[in-house]
Each structure stands twice: as C-alpha cells, then as structure tokens.
LOVO-815698 format. One line per 3 residues: their letters; for each residue y, x, z of C-alpha. Coordinates in steps of 0.05 Angstrom, whole numbers, padded with zeros to 5 digits. Last residue first. Layout:
A> Y/X/Z | ...
END
This chain:
PLD> 00265/00440/00556 | 00210/00457/00606 | 00202/00520/00623
APE> 00196/00517/00710 | 00125/00484/00689 | 00112/00419/00737
PVR> 00056/00440/00784 | -00011/00397/00781 | -00024/00357/00839
YHA> -00056/00295/00794 | 00001/00253/00820 | 00051/00297/00817
LLL> 00041/00324/00743 | 00046/00239/00724 | 00107/00234/00766
ALL> 00132/00291/00732 | 00123/00261/00658 | 00145/00196/00687
SRA> 00212/00232/00707 | 00218/00267/00639 | 00206/00206/00599
PAP> 00259/00171/00632 | 00312/00228/00623 | 00292/00244/00553
LAE> 00250/00297/00539 | 00286/00364/00512 | 00258/00398/00450
RER> 00236/00472/00451 | 00152/00439/00435 | 00146/00374/00429
LLV> 00103/00342/00488 | 00032/00337/00494 | -00005/00314/00554
HRE> -00070/00349/00570 | -00145/00325/00594 | -00201/00368/00588
RVA> -00265/00333/00567 | -00333/00337/00599 | -00384/00298/00563
WAD> -00379/00334/00495 | -00421/00382/00521 | -00478/00335/00523
ELA> -00517/00337/00578 | -00496/00268/00611 | -00495/00263/00684
IPV> -00521/00197/00711 | -00490/00148/00750 | -00529/00088/00785
LRH> -00497/00023/00796 | -00506/-00034/00849 | -00448/-00069/00833
PAL> -00407/-00068/00891 | -00429/00008/00909 | -00422/00044/00843
HRA> -00364/00002/00815 | -00300/00047/00840 | -00340/00114/00819
AAS> -00352/00096/00750 | -00278/00083/00727 | -00274/00158/00762
EPV> -00332/00181/00717 | -00308/00161/00652 | -00351/00114/00617
VAI> -00416/00109/00577 | -00458/00044/00587 | -00524/00006/00605
GVG> -00538/-00065/00588 | -00530/-00135/00608 | -00568/-00117/00673
AGV> -00511/-00154/00717 | -00489/-00083/00742 | -00475/-00064/00673
MRC> -00438/-00123/00662 | -00388/-00114/00724 | -00382/-00043/00701
IAD> -00358/-00055/00627 | -00308/-00106/00663 | -00282/-00050/00703
FGA> -00287/-00003/00641 | -00228/-00048/00599 | -00229/-00089/00539
LQV> -00303/-00112/00528 | -00359/-00096/00477 | -00427/-00131/00480
RLR> -00500/-00107/00467 | -00486/-00051/00425 | -00548/-00017/00409
LPR> -00520/00045/00378 | -00555/00067/00315 | -00590/00132/00301
GLQ> -00569/00195/00249 | -00560/00242/00305 | -00484/00250/00270
ATA> -00478/00174/00268 | -00485/00171/00338 | -00434/00215/00353
HLL> -00387/00183/00307 | -00401/00115/00345 | -00388/00151/00413
FAQ> -00316/00171/00394 | -00295/00107/00362 | -00309/00072/00429
LTS> -00276/00121/00468 | -00214/00109/00419 | -00221/00036/00420
GEH> -00216/00006/00358 | -00273/-00044/00364 | -00273/-00063/00449
MGV> -00310/-00013/00493 | -00381/-00013/00497 | -00444/-00048/00537
QEY> -00514/-00013/00512 | -00575/-00032/00494 | -00630/00023/00501
ALT> -00665/00069/00453 | -00594/00104/00440 | -00594/00129/00516
DAF> -00641/00193/00494 | -00597/00216/00443 | -00537/00219/00496
AVR> -00578/00267/00536 | -00595/00255/00606 | -00577/00285/00681
KRR> -00608/00264/00742 | -00653/00220/00722 | -00686/00162/00770
ALA> -00636/00104/00740 | -00667/00120/00670 | -00721/00061/00670
HGR> -00669/00017/00708 | -00680/-00007/00772 | -00609/00005/00802
PVV> -00565/-00011/00749 | -00542/00037/00697 | -00480/00085/00688
LVL> -00478/00143/00637 | -00422/00190/00654 | -00361/00218/00615
RDT> -00322/00269/00655 | -00252/00279/00650 | -00215/00344/00673
SFH> -00149/00335/00699 | -00071/00358/00685 | -00064/00402/00617
IRR> -00003/00414/00594 | 00004/00414/00521 | 00063/00435/00481
LGL> 00063/00418/00407 | 00035/00466/00346 | -00004/00411/00313
TDV> -00048/00395/00370 | -00114/00392/00332 | -00150/00351/00390
PGA> -00214/00382/00430 | -00224/00339/00493 | -00174/00289/00526
VIG> -00105/00265/00499 | -00049/00234/00536 | 00013/00236/00491
LDA> 00092/00231/00507 | 00160/00221/00468 | 00121/00178/00418
RGD> 00144/00157/00353 | 00183/00231/00349 | 00145/00257/00291
LVG> 00104/00310/00333 | 00088/00258/00386 | 00062/00211/00333
RAI> 00025/00255/00297 | -00005/00283/00353 | -00030/00212/00382
EPN> -00055/00195/00312 | -00105/00260/00323 | -00128/00235/00392
PKE> -00139/00157/00376 | -00083/00112/00393 | -00076/00070/00450
RLD> 00002/00050/00461 | 00048/00048/00521 | 00118/00020/00512
VNV> 00156/00038/00572 | 00213/00000/00585 | 00272/00031/00643
QAH> 00319/-00012/00681 | 00279/-00019/00741 | 00258/00053/00756
ARL> 00221/00063/00817 | 00178/00005/00809 | 00169/00024/00729
FAA> 00145/00089/00752 | 00100/00066/00809 | 00063/00013/00759
LIE> 00069/00069/00710 | 00020/00119/00752 | -00026/00065/00768
PLV> -00043/00040/00703 | -00038/00115/00673 | -00102/00148/00677
DTV> -00152/00092/00672 | -00140/00048/00620 | -00096/00074/00575
GTT> -00113/00138/00587 | -00181/00135/00586 | -00175/00099/00517
NAF> -00118/00150/00487 | -00052/00156/00495 | 00013/00142/00466
VRV> 00069/00142/00500 | 00137/00111/00487 | 00194/00120/00539
HGR> 00255/00075/00536 | 00317/00075/00583 | 00377/00044/00615
LGG> 00368/-00029/00592 | 00422/-00078/00610 | 00418/-00119/00544
AYA> 00457/-00076/00501 | 00412/-00029/00516 | 00354/-00059/00487
QLD> 00396/-00084/00423 | 00406/-00004/00424 | 00332/00015/00419
GQL> 00313/-00037/00380 | 00361/-00012/00324 | 00342/00066/00346
QGC> 00268/00045/00337 | 00281/00014/00272 | 00322/00075/00239
QRL> 00263/00117/00272 | 00213/00082/00219 | 00263/00088/00169
VAR> 00261/00161/00174 | 00181/00165/00178 | 00172/00126/00121
AHH> 00227/00167/00085 | 00194/00233/00107 | 00125/00211/00081
LFA> 00155/00184/00019 | 00192/00247/00003 | 00125/00283/00002
EGA> 00092/00232/-00039 | 00148/00241/-00090 | 00136/00315/-00090
PTL> 00072/00307/-00112 | 00083/00256/-00157 | 00091/00184/-00142
RVG> 00062/00132/-00186 | 00098/00080/-00236 | 00089/00022/-00276
RAE> 00036/-00004/-00334 | 00056/00046/-00392 | 00071/00100/-00341
RYL> 00141/00130/-00315 | 00107/00191/-00263 | 00156/00186/-00197
LPI> 00187/00238/-00156 | 00207/00286/-00212 | 00246/00355/-00187
GAQ> 00314/00374/-00177 | 00314/00349/-00114 | 00381/00321/-00123
GEL> 00372/00296/-00198 | 00311/00268/-00175 | 00350/00227/-00115
AKI> 00397/00206/-00178 | 00340/00184/-00225 | 00322/00143/-00169
RAS> 00386/00111/-00156 | 00395/00092/-00224 | 00326/00061/-00240
AAA> 00343/00024/-00185 | 00413/00001/-00211 | 00388/-00012/-00274
LSL> 00328/-00056/-00249 | 00381/-00096/-00214 | 00377/-00090/-00134
HRA> 00354/-00148/-00089 | 00306/-00102/-00049 | 00243/-00135/-00075
AAA> 00272/-00147/-00143 | 00284/-00072/-00154 | 00210/-00054/-00125
RTL> 00179/-00098/-00170 | 00220/-00067/-00232 | 00207/-00007/-00203
SGE> 00133/-00022/-00208 | 00075/00014/-00155 | 00091/-00034/-00109
DAT> 00082/00003/-00048 | 00116/00066/-00073 | 00165/00035/-00112
AVL> 00187/-00009/-00046 | 00175/00061/00000 | 00228/00092/-00055
LRL> 00275/00025/-00055 | 00275/00036/00024 | 00296/00100/00018
DTL> 00351/00092/-00023 | 00377/00039/00006 | 00377/00076/00074
DFD> 00424/00132/00042 | 00425/00201/-00001 | 00454/00264/-00006
M> 00407/00316/-00003
END
C-alpha cells in the first residue's frame, strides 16, 4: 500500500474522534481532503476501513487492524525522531528495556549502574510493565529487551533463562507466623500487609491471587521499593511478600523472619526476551551480555 504519515495520523484521529469531520479539523485538513485520503486508503486495501453512520464513523474489522499498525508505525517514528535528536547531541546508543517489578527494583539497578559507567554515551530507558505488556513491547519494537518472571505467553519471542525468582513472606520477629517454616498465601490474608505501589506488576499479581481466593488483601501502606517495604515490616506495620533476594538484604538489620510460601506461583523462572532472528543493536547486545555474565549464564552462541 502507498500511504504517508499524514494518512496514518488521519486514521488514528478518526478512530479517536469517531468523526471524520472532527478528525479533519484536528489534522488541519479540509473535510474533502480528509475524505479523499481515507477513500484512497480503502481503494488500495480493497476493503472499507470505516462504517459511515448518521452520527459519525467507526472502524470496520479491517480498519481496527489498520489502526493497530498505524499506531505502531507512528510510535516508532516518534522514537526515531527522539533518537536522532539525541544522537545529534552526542549520544551514541539507546537501549529500551521493559521489565516487571522485580526486574526494575531488584535485578537491574546494579547491572545498569555498571553498564552506564562503561558506556558513557548510551542512554537506557527502563520501564516497569506487566508481563504480557513486556512481551508485546519487545515484539512490536517498543523495547529491545524484556525481563519477565513466571508463566507468560512470550508470543514467539526468544527467551533466555537467567535466574529463579522466589517470593517469600517476611514478618517481624515475634509475629504470630514467625515460627512457621512454610505458609500458604491464603493464611497470610488475616494479617495487615505492606505492599508495592499501585501499578506495580507484583502488586497486581498478588491482588489477582487474592481475588481468586475470594478474600481481600488488607493493605496498610503501599511503597515504591522492596527496601522501604522491609523497613516497614521490621517496624511492625505489617507483613509482606517480597523477592527472596530483597528479603535477604534486610533480615539482620530489621530483625525480619523469612517464611517460604507453599503456593506454586511463589517460584518464578526469570527470562530475558528478545526478538527472534533480528540482530540486537550493539548497546542492547552489550547490556544483555552483562546481565547474563552477572548471573553466570553463558551467552548463547547463536544470537543474531
């Protein structure tokens, strides 16, 4: 198909506005010009993209598919423009990483610090996302690498296992559960808890788990990091589910007791995701190598 960015922006505006008239005004086009562009797209596609109705327009199934790709192309164009501006200012590389809560707060900080010291003219855009969004982001090019944990549909992406993430319950010494070696997550719901911030992938996962049990999670306070959570638990505010590695750093300083969770989902395999058969940009390849080396995982010889 032969189209330009104006066509893509017009279709996106039409979908957002539900009106070709308003979309034309938003894109500073006459209604006649906007209508001609849409009809030209439909002619090339050989199928209608819009249903014309008395109160406006809506997308046909083909239009919905076109919209999905149009948004992706426009997003990538925006990233390209931003990257070129950064390179004009002296930047030599850019890496985009989508990761879950544990990846952002517990896996990557030390690795990224070492990476950025060694690559002074490379920027890293790290964003916390839910596992499904991480896979979609890598697949459609919004991210170079993805860090996920637990069962996740990887959408045909390549995945490289690099470690195992275990979730544990931490309680203050003297707590009613402190003498337990193992506990079911359901048995923790009788107690007030300290959780991650709203929007955290781990917190969303735990809320989903409580919903399946048909019981509420008694959140006393929500915080932005596992270190703060452990300090709150040590102060007696509540109990918390955190990664085992985060708990280990705070057991002695905050007099915490770790308790294994009996639930199968408490053990989550961690993988890094990348697009199959597509060569990684050099900075992303370097970051991947550093991540695997940190966890003593050999770098696959067949990476593109």
